[in-house]
C-alpha positions in Angstrom: 17.5 -4.1 3.4 14.0 -4.7 4.9 14.3 -1.4 6.9 15.2 0.4 3.6 12.1 -1.3 2.0 9.9 0.2 4.8 11.4 3.6 4.3 11.0 3.5 0.6 7.4 2.3 0.9 6.6 5.3 3.0 8.4 7.6 0.6 6.5 6.1 -2.3 3.2 6.7 -0.6 4.0 10.1 0.7 5.4 11.3 -2.6 2.2 10.3 -4.4 4.3 9.5 -7.5 1.9 9.3 -10.4 3.4 6.1 -11.8 3.1 4.3 -8.4 -0.5 5.5 -7.9 -1.4 4.3 -11.4 0.1 0.9 -10.7 -1.7 0.6 -7.4 -5.0 1.7 -9.0 -4.7 -0.6 -11.9 -3.9 -3.6 -9.6 -6.9 -2.9 -7.4 -9.2 -2.1 -10.2 -8.6 -5.2 -12.3 -8.4 -7.6 -9.3 -11.6 -6.3 -7.7 -13.5 -6.3 -11.0 -12.3 -9.9 -11.8 -13.2 -11.0 -8.3 -16.7 -9.5 -8.4 -17.4 -10.9 -11.9 -16.1 -14.4 -11.2 -17.6 -14.3 -7.7 -21.1 -13.6 -9.0 -21.2 -16.2 -11.7 -19.2 -18.8 -9.7 -21.5 -18.5 -6.7 -24.6 -19.2 -8.9 -22.8 -21.9 -10.7 -21.5 -23.6 -7.5 -25.0 -23.6 -5.9 -26.7 -24.9 -9.0 -24.1 -27.7 -9.3 -24.7 -28.6 -5.6 -28.5 -28.7 -5.7 -28.9 -30.2 -9.2 -28.6 -33.9 -10.2 -27.4 -34.5 -13.7 -25.1 -37.0 -15.6 -21.4 -36.5 -15.1 -22.0 -34.2 -12.1 -19.0 -35.8 -10.3 -16.8 -35.2 -13.3 -17.8 -31.5 -13.4 -16.9 -31.2 -9.7 -13.6 -32.9 -10.2 -12.7 -30.5 -13.0 -13.6 -27.5 -10.9 -11.5 -28.8 -8.0 -8.7 -29.5 -10.4 -8.8 -25.9 -11.8 -8.8 -24.5 -8.3 -5.1 -25.3 -8.2 -4.2 -24.6 -11.8 -0.7 -23.0 -12.1 -1.5 -19.3 -13.1 1.2 -19.3 -15.8 -0.5 -22.3 -17.5 -3.8 -20.4 -17.4 -2.1 -17.3 -18.7 -0.6 -19.4 -21.6 -4.0 -20.8 -22.4 -5.6 -17.3 -22.5 -2.6 -15.9 -24.6 -3.0 -18.7 -27.1 -6.7 -17.9 -27.4 -6.0 -14.2 -27.9 -3.4 -14.7 -30.6 -5.4 -17.5 -32.2 -9.2 -17.7 -32.5 -9.7 -14.3 -30.8 -6.8 -12.5 -32.5 -9.2 -10.2 -34.4 -10.1 -8.6 -31.0 -6.6 -7.3 -30.6 -6.6 -7.9 -26.8 -3.0 -9.1 -26.4 -1.1 -7.0 -23.9 -4.2 -5.1 -22.8 -6.0 -4.5 -19.5 -8.9 -6.5 -20.8 -6.6 -9.6 -21.3 -5.4 -9.3 -17.7 -9.0 -9.0 -16.5 -10.0 -12.1 -18.5 -7.1 -14.1 -17.1 -7.8 -13.1 -13.5 -11.5 -13.8 -13.8 -10.8 -17.3 -15.1 -8.3 -17.8 -12.3 -10.7 -16.7 -9.6 -13.8 -18.5 -10.9 -12.9 -22.1 -9.9 -11.7 -21.0 -6.5 -15.0 -19.4 -5.7 -17.1 -22.1 -7.4 -15.2 -25.0 -5.7 -15.6 -23.5 -2.2 -19.3 -22.8 -2.8 -19.9 -26.3 -3.9 -18.2 -27.7 -0.8 -20.0 -25.3 1.6 -23.4 -25.5 0.0 -23.4 -29.3 -0.1 -22.7 -29.3 3.7 -25.6 -27.1 4.5 -28.1 -27.9 1.8 -29.7 -31.2 3.0 -31.9 -29.8 5.8 -32.5 -26.5 3.9 -33.6 -28.2 0.7 -35.8 -30.7 2.5 -37.6 -27.9 4.4 -37.8 -25.8 1.3 -39.2 -28.6 -0.9 -41.8 -29.4 1.8 -42.9 -25.8 1.7 -43.1 -25.8 -2.1 -40.1 -23.5 -2.8 -39.0 -22.9 -6.4 -35.4 -23.5 -7.5 -34.7 -19.7 -7.3 -36.1 -19.7 -3.7 -33.8 -22.6 -2.8 -30.8 -20.8 -4.3 -31.6 -17.7 -2.3 -31.9 -19.8 0.9 -28.5 -21.4 0.4 -26.9 -18.0 -0.4 -28.2 -16.7 3.0 -27.1 -19.8 4.9 -23.6 -19.9 3.3 -23.0 -16.1 3.3 -19.8 -16.4 5.5 -18.4 -19.1 3.1 -19.2 -16.9 0.1 -17.3 -14.0 1.6 -14.4 -16.2 2.5 -14.4 -17.5 -1.1 -14.3 -13.9 -2.4 -11.4 -13.2 -0.1 -9.5 -16.2 -1.4 -10.3 -15.2 -5.0 -9.2 -11.6 -4.5 -5.9 -12.7 -2.8 -5.2 -15.0 -5.8 -6.0 -12.3 -8.3 -4.0 -9.4 -6.8 -1.0 -11.6 -6.0 -0.8 -13.1 -9.5 2.3 -12.6 -11.6 2.7 -15.3 -14.3 -0.7 -15.0 -16.0 -0.8 -11.2 -16.1 2.8 -11.0 -17.2 2.0 -13.3 -20.2 -1.2 -11.6 -21.3 -0.5 -8.1 -20.2 3.2 -7.7 -21.1 4.1 -5.5 -18.1 4.0 -2.4 -20.2 4.9 0.7 -18.3 2.0 3.1 -17.9 -0.4 0.6 -19.4 -0.4 -2.9 -18.0 2.2 -2.8 -15.2 0.7 -3.9 -11.9 2.1 -4.3 -8.4 3.3 -7.9 -8.8 4.9 -7.3 -12.2 6.6 -4.2 -10.8 8.0 -6.3 -8.0 9.2 -9.0 -10.4 10.8 -6.5 -12.7 12.6 -4.6 -9.9 13.8 -7.8 -8.3 15.3 -9.0 -11.6 17.1 -5.6 -11.9 18.4 -5.8 -8.3 16.3 -3.0 -7.0 15.3 -5.0 -3.9 14.3 -2.0 -1.8 11.7 -1.0 -4.4 10.4 -4.6 -4.5 10.1 -4.8 -0.7 8.4 -1.4 -0.6 5.8 -2.4 -3.2 5.4 -5.7 -1.5 4.6 -3.9 1.8 2.1 -1.8 -0.1 0.5 -4.9 -1.6 0.1 -6.5 1.8 -1.4 -3.4 3.2 -3.9 -3.2 0.4 -4.9 -6.8 0.8 -5.4 -6.3 4.5 -7.6 -3.3 4.0 -9.8 -5.1 1.4 -10.1 -8.2 3.5 -11.0 -6.1 6.5 -13.7 -4.3 4.5 -15.2 -7.6 3.3 -15.0 -9.1 6.8 -17.1 -6.2 8.0 -20.0 -7.9 6.3 -18.8 -11.3 7.6 -22.0 -12.4 9.3 -20.0 -14.5 11.8 -17.0 -15.3 9.6 -14.4 -14.7 12.3 -16.6 -15.2 15.3 
């Protein structure tokens, strides 16, 4: 069965089937966009949380760490309820935008939590020196970004992995509509339920290959991440 999966994976790639290419492109597009969006805001948020003193700071950190492990299907349900409730006028249910929102919310706490942990470990000496030199808050943020670059990249890798491998949330808010919102993971889930194991294995192999390529690309800017 596994051998058949490898053979079918090669056939799917060589055939350049339009549906398969569309599924792969949609998976990569939404996951990368969600990771970049969440990564940008989560990095700034995480650093600000770590260098700022304010009431209930520990509570905010605990909430972020809790949401790092939130079951994706629970998040998907939350997003779906928002889209069919207060935001129903936007008509976003079963759309690519809904999938993007769900994945962005899924990635945000993963990146933010890792940034908080890594920046708090490195900030003490940096901030003491920066404060002595009269640095502004924006200068301090930039210094921490430079010092924690490997951890930021690692956080983005983790976030992307979570996004592109997600099934429950994107299934709930996207609907797994053929030609519209079907992505690699929902394709695998559908074919597995139908007993088409070779197709599922084939797409799984493609998913692993894509993840490896993206991670290798990010690691090329690692700045010592794997050294």
